[in-house]
C-alpha positions, 0 to 999 in steps of 0.5 A: 500500500502506498503512503499516499493511499494510507494517509487518505484512509487514515484521514477518512477514518478520522473524519468519520470518527470526528463526525461520530463524536461531535457533540450537539445539544438541543436543550429545553427546560426552565431556569435551571438550564436557561442560558439567557432566553429570558434576557430577550423577554419582558419577563420578571424572571431574569438573571442578567445582573451581578452576581449571577455569572460571577464564576462564568469564565467565558465572559470573565464573570459577567452575567449571561442570564444563567440563574447560577454563579457559573455553568449550568448542567447543560454547559458542563455536559457539553464541555465534557463531551467536546462541544465546539461551543456551548448551546446558545439561547434560541432567541439570540441572532446567531442561534441557528448558525450555532446549531451545528457547532454546539446546539441551541438552548430553548430553556426559559426561566419560570416556564413549565410543562403546563401552559399557564405555569409562570404567569406571575412572571409575565413573559416566559416560554412554555415547553410547547412554545420551546418546541415550536421554536425548534420546529421553526429552526428545523425548517431553516436547517432543511433550507441550509443542509437539506432534509437528509443532512438535517436528519443526520444532524438531529439523529446524532444530537442529544435532546435534553428536557429539564422541566416540571419544577415550576409546575410543582412550585405553582401548585403549592403556592397560595391561591392568589390572583395571577399566581396560577395555582392549579385546582387539581388533586395531586394525582390529577396534577401528576397525570396532567403533567405526564400526559403533556410531557408524553405529547411533547416527547413524541412531538420531538421524536416526530421532528427527528430527535433520536437521543433524548435525555429526560431529567426528572424533578429534584427534591424541591421540598428541600430548597431554601425558598420552599422551606422558608415560605412554609416555615420549616426548620433548617434541615427539614423538607416539605414532605408532601411536595417531595412525595408528589414529586416522587410519584410524578418521577415514577410515572415519568420513568414509566413513560420513558420505558414505554417510549423506548419500547414503542419507538424501537431500536432507532431511538433511545430515551434516557431517564435521568434521576436528579432527585436521588443525586440532589438528595444525596448531596443534601444528606451527605453534604460534607462528603461532597465538599459543602458546608451549607445546604440550608441557606442560599449563597446569595440573597435571602429566600424571598424572593427566590432570586438575588437582589440587585443593589444598584446598577448592572455592575454592582454585586449584592452585598449578601453574597457568601464568601466561598461559593463552592461551599454552598449547594444553592446559589440563590434560594431556588437554583443550585450553584456551579459546584452542585451543577458539576456534581449533578452533571458528572452523575448524568455523564457517568452514572450507573442505571440507578441514575441514568437508564438505560444509558448514561449521557456519555454512553448515549453520546457515543452510541451509534443508532 
């Protein structure tokens, strides 16, 4: 074999390999994974001011609209799997051009699975509208690379959905005007959320999603905001809320299992168990390097976001000294340190955390 032919074969193999392992993510969800979409909306739910983003190295600590001090779970997973760029907000002007290189983030703070969730915050993008936006982007991708090229891109991309928390929080809020409290029994709420979520997942599959990660709802009954509005002592959780969440998560796991059976070998739906990961951090926090899991690093518990004291550049004086020692950055959202732990479990966890594959295995799995 000539040297020239050998080099051609090697280059061909490398090109095929790079295509196989390139990482693209289309992220859907709420403020836990929002990368800045709410910056573009007339919303009362925003994180586009200091100290949000203070540890976000790509911007030198400037806020981006992420509801944490640094990277979100979506960001961390993308970096670990070699994305050329992080998934950027769908409402940004260059979102479509970023689809091939790293993906698009459709998540919106205050949004939920149900349409009415988050009305208190005025503008937000419910999950159904996030998928509408993806469908429009898909149409543009077809114009750019054709149907076959678009299908190939989407088949190898990972679609992640991290949502449902605001639906649960809304259910337990006082029944006030414009808050959006749902007049459901707990079982009806679970079933309504599951029904809607199932329709959303099937719709994404119809649009070309083949690798889908469905993240469950964490133990919201233990976050500082919930504990304070229900006057719970430090270390105590809202058990009724957590019980409802566990019931929902069990039903969600069954939906994921059923979709894997119905859709066959051409697609994989992964159930990601964030509840147990976060509960493990709460119960064994010192082993994870935390010193405080009861209080937020920034601000108080009501309202759940950090206060901005002064202009855009001023940092809240209530910011804790060592952000890595606090599980929660504000009273609602985990800090970057906790996000790294959650992301590592998603990437490398066993079947108790991610089933039937973890996210790293899903990424490298060839359909």
